N, C-alpha and C positions, 0 to 999 in steps of 0.2 A: 654537479657544483661550482666548475668554470664559470658556466653560462650562467648561475645565479649570481656569482661573486663579479662576473665583467658588467653584469645589468645594473648592478648599484652604481657603479662610474658611470656608465654609458648614460644611464637617465640622469646623473647630476647633470652630465655635461651638457645633455641635449635641452633641459631644463633650465642650465645658465644660458644655452643658445638662444631660447627662443626671447629672448630681452624685455619679456613682461613678468613681474615678480608672482603674478598669480599661478602662470604657467609654473615658472620655477618652483613655487610651492608644492604643484600639483606632480610634478617631476621628483621631487626629492620624496615626496610622500610614495611613491611608486619604487624607489631607491629603497626606502625603508622596508618595504614590503619582501623586495627581494632579499634585503638582509637577514630577515626572520626567515624567508624561505631555506635559504642557505644554512641559517641554523638549525632548521628541522633536517638538511640534508647532511650535517656533520653528525648527530645523532644517530641519523640512520646508518652512516658510513662505520660509526663506531659499533654501532649492535650488530653488523652483520661481521664484523672481523674486519673491516678495511683500514682500520682507523686504532694506533694504540693509544692507551691510556693519556700518557703525555701528550700526544699530536692533540689530543679530542680536548684536552683541555687548555692547552695553548691558543688553537682554534676559539673555542670557545671565548677566551678573553680577547683575543683580535676582534671578534665579532661585538662583544659587548662594547667595546670602543668604538666603534664603527656606528651600533647603533644610537650611542650617544651623541656622537658627533653629529649626526644626520639630523636625530630629533634636536640637538640645539641650533642646526641651522635652521630647520621649520619654524622653531619659536622665535630666532631673529628675525627673520623674514616677516613674522606675524606681525610681528611689535616693531618694525620699522619700516614703515610702508614707504612706497615709492616716492620720490620727490613731484 
């Protein structure tokens, strides 16, 4: 779970650091995939008894926010081309 979570941030940072919008979008999509991966890990952790219901719900809400933000970033980058 930690690796998936760190991967979200790391891919966004790496994509931004590439300096090209096309690359940034590519890495943002990878970050989005890591977000969905983490979401699945939350469900598995709950199913095997590592997370309480309240913790699962809190994590799912936070991940929902992350997914919406990354999707919004991708949409913004697609509709605002580089100068």
